[in-house]
VOBA-1610 file (N, C-alpha, C; in pm, whole numbers, padded with zeros to 5 digits, always signed):
BEGIN
Met-04953+15418+27256Met-04898+15549+27286Met-04915+15657+27190Val-04924+15767+27268Val-04941+15887+27169Val-04809+15925+27100Ala-04827+15942+26982Ala-04717+15966+26877Ala-04639+16107+26920Asp-04740+16186+26898Asp-04688+16340+26904Asp-04637+16365+27046Pro-04490+16420+27067Pro-04451+16429+27201Pro-04517+16555+27278Phe-04579+16636+27224Phe-04641+16750+27294Phe-04773+16693+27331Ala-04824+16609+27246Ala-04971+16567+27304Ala-04952+16470+27407Phe-04845+16404+27394Phe-04805+16297+27509Phe-04798+16353+27642Leu-04688+16470+27639Leu-04694+16545+27753Leu-04808+16598+27822Gln-04899+16649+27730Gln-05027+16713+27783Gln-05105+16586+27840Thr-05120+16469+27792Thr-05199+16371+27826Thr-05142+16309+27964Trp-04995+16303+27965Trp-04940+16249+28092Trp-04976+16345+28199Tyr-04944+16481+28179Tyr-04979+16569+28272Tyr-05117+16574+28347Ala-05211+16563+28248Ala-05370+16543+28294Ala-05370+16423+28368Ser-05312+16302+28332Ser-05322+16178+28406Ser-05283+16199+28536Cys-05186+16281+28575Cys-05144+16299+28690Cys-05200+16389+28795Cys-05268+16482+28732Cys-05368+16579+28805Cys-05479+16503+28884Asn-05487+16503+29006Asn-05578+16436+29108Asn-05629+16523+29211Asp-05603+16676+29187Asp-05677+16749+29290Asp-05585+16762+29413Asp-05450+16679+29376Asp-05344+16702+29487Asp-05211+16727+29440Trp-05159+16636+29348Trp-05038+16634+29273Trp-04999+16788+29217Glu-05092+16830+29128Glu-05055+16951+29065Glu-05036+17065+29171His-05071+17063+29279His-05062+17174+29373His-04904+17167+29451Ser-04837+17051+29422Ser-04702+17043+29476Ser-04606+17026+29357Tyr-04644+16956+29232Tyr-04545+16917+29153Tyr-04608+16953+29012Gly-04523+16937+28914Gly-04573+16994+28765Gly-04452+16971+28674Val-04491+17042+28568Val-04388+17058+28462Val-04345+17201+28418Val-04218+17217+28400Val-04154+17336+28376Val-04077+17332+28229Ile-04127+17418+28140Ile-04047+17435+28024Ile-04002+17590+28031Asp-03867+17599+28005Asp-03798+17736+28023Asp-03724+17753+27908Thr-03636+17873+27888Thr-03533+17891+27796Thr-03394+17900+27861Leu-03313+17883+27794Leu-03176+17902+27833Leu-03091+17991+27765Asp-03004+18049+27819Asp-02941+18187+27737Asp-02825+18138+27637Asn-02804+18010+27597Asn-02714+17980+27524Asn-02729+17942+27388Pro-02830+17976+27318Pro-02986+17953+27348Pro-03006+17801+27361Gly-03141+17796+27422Gly-03191+17638+27411Gly-03309+17663+27527Trp-03341+17522+27561Trp-03464+17507+27632Trp-03419+17434+27748Tyr-03485+17433+27865Tyr-03483+17351+27979Tyr-03609+17304+28020Leu-03606+17163+28067Leu-03728+17097+28101Leu-03720+17033+28216Lys-03817+17050+28314Lys-03825+16983+28449Lys-03949+16927+28440Ile-03974+16774+28481Ile-04093+16711+28511Ile-04070+16630+28630Asp-04179+16690+28726Asp-04174+16618+28864Asp-04221+16469+28848Leu-04158+16377+28896Leu-04210+16233+28882Leu-04272+16176+29026Val-04256+16251+29126Val-04289+16224+29255Val-04433+16179+29248Asp-04499+16078+29326Asp-04633+16038+29315Asp-04707+16008+29170Thr-04624+15980+29080Thr-04660+15931+28938Thr-04613+15779+28906Pro-04675+15714+28826Pro-04615+15599+28777Pro-04441+15584+28754Leu-04403+15726+28728Leu-04260+15706+28700Leu-04189+15743+28810Ala-04234+15747+28932Ala-04147+15762+29048Ala-04046+15653+29085Gly-03942+15708+29107Gly-03807+15602+29125Gly-03742+15544+28999Thr-03811+15605+28888Thr-03740+15550+28758Thr-03634+15669+28716Ser-03512+15616+28711Ser-03399+15681+28688Ser-03350+15669+28556Leu-03270+15757+28496Leu-03198+15739+28374Leu-03078+15822+28376Asp-02965+15748+28338Asp-02834+15796+28344Asp-02835+15899+28219Arg-02754+16012+28243Arg-02746+16114+28141Arg-02724+16075+28011Leu-02807+16113+27902Leu-02789+16083+27770Leu-02752+16222+27723Ala-02635+16236+27641Ala-02595+16352+27574Ala-02568+16325+27424Val-02641+16382+27350Val-02610+16404+27202Val-02568+16547+27162Glu-02445+16550+27101Glu-02387+16685+27083Glu-02365+16671+26915Arg-02450+16757+26847Arg-02416+16763+26693Arg-02385+16881+26658Thr-02406+17007+26710Thr-02344+17128+26678Thr-02378+17224+26794Asp-02332+17344+26768Asp-02378+17419+26899Asp-02498+17470+26916Asp-02578+17453+26795Asp-02713+17484+26839Asp-02802+17353+26824Asp-02751+17237+26790Asp-02807+17109+26786Asp-02772+17002+26867Trp-02833+17019+26995Trp-02777+16930+27126Trp-02897+16885+27197Leu-02880+16788+27273Leu-02979+16736+27357Leu-02917+16663+27477His-02957+16688+27616His-02906+16617+27735His-03034+16585+27807Val-03071+16470+27848Val-03182+16424+27943Val-03132+16337+28031Trp-03176+16341+28142Trp-03142+16256+28277Trp-03266+16232+28351Ser-03269+16163+28464Ser-03388+16136+28560Ser-03313+16084+28685Asn-03331+16150+28792Asn-03282+16095+28927Asn-03398+16010+29008Gly-03514+15984+28936Gly-03594+15900+28988Gly-03724+15991+29046Ala-03678+16114+29090Ala-03773+16200+29140Ala-03813+16324+29044Arg-03730+16323+28949Arg-03743+16445+28839Arg-03679+16402+28712Phe-03751+16415+28615Phe-03685+16400+28463Phe-03644+16555+28433Glu-03526+16569+28391Glu-03478+16695+28334Glu-03405+16667+28202Gly-03420+16781+28150Gly-03338+16791+27998Gly-03294+16929+27990Ala-03200+16951+27883Ala-03175+17069+27827Ala-03159+17032+27677Cys-03165+17159+27569Cys-03148+17108+27453Cys-03107+17248+27360Gly-03099+17225+27245Gly-03063+17353+27151Gly-03198+17420+27133Pro-03196+17524+27062Pro-03308+17605+27048Pro-03418+17548+26946Leu-03379+17448+26874Leu-03477+17384+26775Leu-03491+17229+26817Asn-03457+17189+26938Asn-03472+17054+26967Asn-03574+17029+27081Leu-03667+17123+27104Leu-03764+17102+27209Leu-03848+16983+27169Gly-03894+16950+27050Gly-03963+16849+27033Gly-03896+16719+27047Glu-03773+16710+27018Glu-03691+16599+27034Glu-03684+16558+27195Met-03669+16672+27257Met-03636+16649+27414Met-03775+16599+27477Leu-03894+16660+27420Leu-04025+16592+27472Leu-04037+16445+27430Gly-03984+16417+27320Gly-03980+16263+27260Gly-03898+16185+27331Ala-03810+16243+27409Ala-03717+16164+27495Ala-03792+16142+27626Phe-03872+16244+27676Phe-03955+16191+27779Phe-04063+16113+27759Arg-04112+16115+27641Arg-04219+16012+27588Arg-04168+15877+27591Asp-04032+15866+27535Asp-03959+15747+27523Asp-03944+15705+27657Phe-03898+15760+27750Phe-03866+15735+27889Phe-03994+15706+27970Ala-04092+15752+27946Ala-04224+15728+28014Ala-04308+15611+27955Gly-04279+15582+27812Gly-04354+15487+27761Gly-04396+15360+27821Gly-04297+15261+27858Gly-04337+15143+27907Gly-04401+15173+28035Ala-04375+15257+28121Ala-04441+15266+28269Ala-04578+15329+28251Val-04609+15406+28165Val-04749+15462+28165Val-04836+15440+28048Ser-04773+15384+27950Ser-04855+15349+27809Ser-05006+15306+27826Ser-05007+15211+27935Ser-05133+15147+27939Ser-05240+15258+28014Ala-05191+15329+28079Ala-05293+15442+28155Ala-05312+15547+28041Leu-05240+15573+27957Leu-05276+15685+27860Leu-05356+15622+27749
//
């Protein structure tokens, strides 16, 4: 498995691109106004489709927090302004078993 969460996301995304998936689905990284980051990763038509995750919430301080969840069609997360790497790491951990052999 790719150790760096940013590299993992890039590799995972590239593995999903098949001249079809990327036209309807993808990855969104955006900012929040509280401040923080928002992440949305489409799982439809990927090895992770149908894989759910109950909401995981880590609240350390007003600026140091992480929430991630999946309904099986989408992995989503929100985090503090310095927690983007941690949130991508949570996706890597979520995806690990299902796609590690493909990456």
